[in-house]
C-alpha positions in Angstrom: -3.6 32.1 93.4 -4.8 34.2 90.6 -2.6 34.7 87.5 -1.7 38.3 88.4 -0.4 37.2 91.8 1.7 34.5 90.2 3.1 37.0 87.7 4.0 39.5 90.5 5.7 36.8 92.6 7.5 35.5 89.6 8.8 39.0 88.8 9.9 39.5 92.3 11.9 36.3 92.3 13.4 37.1 88.9 14.4 40.6 90.0 16.0 39.4 93.2 18.0 36.9 91.2 19.1 39.6 88.7 20.0 41.9 91.7 22.1 39.1 93.3 23.8 38.3 90.0 24.5 42.0 89.5 25.9 42.4 93.0 28.1 39.3 92.7 29.4 40.6 89.3 30.2 44.0 90.8 32.0 42.4 93.8 34.0 40.2 91.4 34.9 43.3 89.3 36.1 45.1 92.4 38.2 42.1 93.4 39.7 42.0 89.9 40.6 45.7 89.9 42.3 45.3 93.3 43.9 42.0 92.3 42.1 40.0 95.0 40.3 37.8 92.4 43.7 36.2 91.6 44.2 35.0 95.2 44.6 36.3 98.7 47.3 38.9 99.6 49.3 36.1 101.4 50.0 34.6 98.0 50.9 37.8 96.3 54.7 37.9 95.8 54.8 41.7 96.6 53.0 41.1 99.9 55.6 38.6 100.9 58.4 41.2 100.5 57.7 42.9 103.8 56.1 41.9 107.1 53.3 43.9 108.8 55.9 45.1 111.4 58.3 46.2 108.7 55.6 48.1 106.8 54.6 49.7 110.1 58.2 50.9 110.5 58.2 52.6 107.1 54.7 54.2 107.6 55.4 55.3 111.1 52.2 53.7 112.5 50.7 50.3 113.1 49.4 48.5 109.9 45.9 47.1 110.3 45.4 45.7 106.8 47.4 44.1 104.0 45.7 43.7 100.6 46.4 43.2 96.9 46.6 46.4 94.9 47.3 47.4 91.3 45.3 44.5 89.7 47.5 42.0 91.6 50.8 43.5 90.6 51.1 45.3 93.9 50.5 45.1 97.6 49.3 47.7 100.1 49.8 47.9 103.8 47.4 50.4 105.4 46.9 52.0 108.8 43.3 52.4 109.9 41.4 55.6 109.3 43.4 56.6 106.3 46.3 57.6 108.5 49.0 56.1 106.3 49.9 53.4 103.8 52.8 51.7 102.0 52.4 50.3 98.5 54.9 48.2 96.5 54.2 47.4 92.8 56.3 45.3 90.4 55.5 45.3 86.7 57.3 44.6 83.4 60.1 47.2 82.8 58.3 48.5 79.6 55.7 50.1 81.9 58.1 52.3 83.7 57.3 55.9 83.1 59.1 58.4 85.4 56.7 61.3 86.0 59.4 63.8 84.9 57.0 66.8 84.6 55.6 66.3 88.2 56.5 69.1 90.6 59.3 68.0 92.9 60.5 65.2 90.6 64.1 64.2 91.1 66.3 61.7 89.3 68.0 59.1 91.4 71.0 58.1 89.1 72.5 55.8 91.7 69.2 53.8 92.2 68.5 51.2 89.5 67.8 52.4 85.9 65.8 55.6 85.5 65.4 55.9 89.3 63.3 58.7 90.6 61.6 60.2 93.7 58.8 62.7 94.1 56.3 64.1 96.6 52.8 62.8 95.7 49.4 63.2 97.3 50.7 64.1 100.8 53.3 61.4 100.7 56.2 60.2 98.6 56.7 57.9 95.7 59.8 56.4 94.1 60.6 54.0 91.3 63.3 52.4 89.2 63.9 49.6 86.7 65.7 46.5 88.0 66.4 43.9 85.3 63.2 43.0 83.5 61.0 44.7 86.1 59.9 48.2 87.1 59.4 48.7 90.8 57.3 51.5 92.2 56.8 52.3 95.9 54.8 54.9 97.8 54.5 56.0 101.4 52.2 58.2 103.2 51.7 58.7 106.9 53.8 60.3 109.7 56.9 58.3 108.8 56.8 59.2 105.1 59.7 61.3 103.8 61.9 61.5 100.8 64.8 59.6 102.5 62.4 56.9 103.9 60.8 56.2 100.5 64.2 56.0 98.8 65.2 53.6 101.6 62.0 51.6 100.9 62.7 51.5 97.1 66.3 50.3 97.7 65.2 47.6 100.1 62.4 46.5 97.8 64.8 46.2 94.9 67.1 44.1 97.0 64.4 41.8 98.3 62.7 41.5 94.9 66.0 40.5 93.2 66.6 38.0 95.9 63.1 36.5 95.6 63.3 36.2 91.8 66.8 34.6 91.8 65.6 31.6 93.8 
């Protein structure tokens, strides 16, 4: 082989290695952002709070995927085709920020500390502080409603408290 052929082949191999490393890094970054780099959804404490059948009940359709969300602080159960989802996130209480200026925002004085509910992006969201944690839930899909998301928040608070007291 002549020196130019060797150089071209060497560059091709080098570029393919850089591409593979770049692709692997991008995939790793995506997993970190979703929380999947810290382990599978089955090990996520929030994903253990509800079964697929229970999430399907809240959404109003059959869940097809369960995955980490919110950099590992949350879990999302989703219906195929973007037809509904349920998300549960638990973070330190200091991160609780009720979106008081959002249209439709309502305080829930009888649900945790600084409890709230509001319509959001075609669905509903709710949150509250419980002890050292802030819990935020959201629902969208045909089963999503203000009363259903409040029910989900209360049940999440109960189950989270029970799971952390063990």
